[in-house]
Phi, psi and omega in degrees: 000136177295147182289124179232160177284150177302317181301317178294320182295317178298320181292319177297316177299319185291342180280344182285157187265334181204176186297319180301319181293319178297314179300322178295320179299314180294319178298323178292340178272011181097010181069003181268131176274134175288157179276141176234083186236355179279130184304311180298318180295323176295312182297319177297321180293316179299312179301315182300312182292320175298325177289344176258020172093001181279135174276174187303317181297318179292320179302309182299315182297318182293313184292323181289326181291323188250356179220152164277107189256141166288105190292329179294318178291323179297313177302314179303316185291326179287333184260351177259123179255128180274000000 
C-alpha cells in the first residue's frame, strides 16, 4: 500500500456507506492494513471518529479492524479526555 496519511485514509473510510464497502476499500488497497502507531495520529483518529458520533467501543472496533494499532496508545487515547 502506498504511504498515505492517517487522516486521508480515515476520510476515505468515512465516505463509505457500510462495512462491506469499507472492507472492499481496504481490499482495493492491497488488503494490507496500514500501521497506526504514532501517538498523535492515534489521538487524532480517536478524536475524528468521536466527533462523527462513534462511541469508545465503536472507535476501538473500527481502528483495530482497519489498522495495525498500538493498543496501549489506543487505550490511552480512549481513556484520556482533553
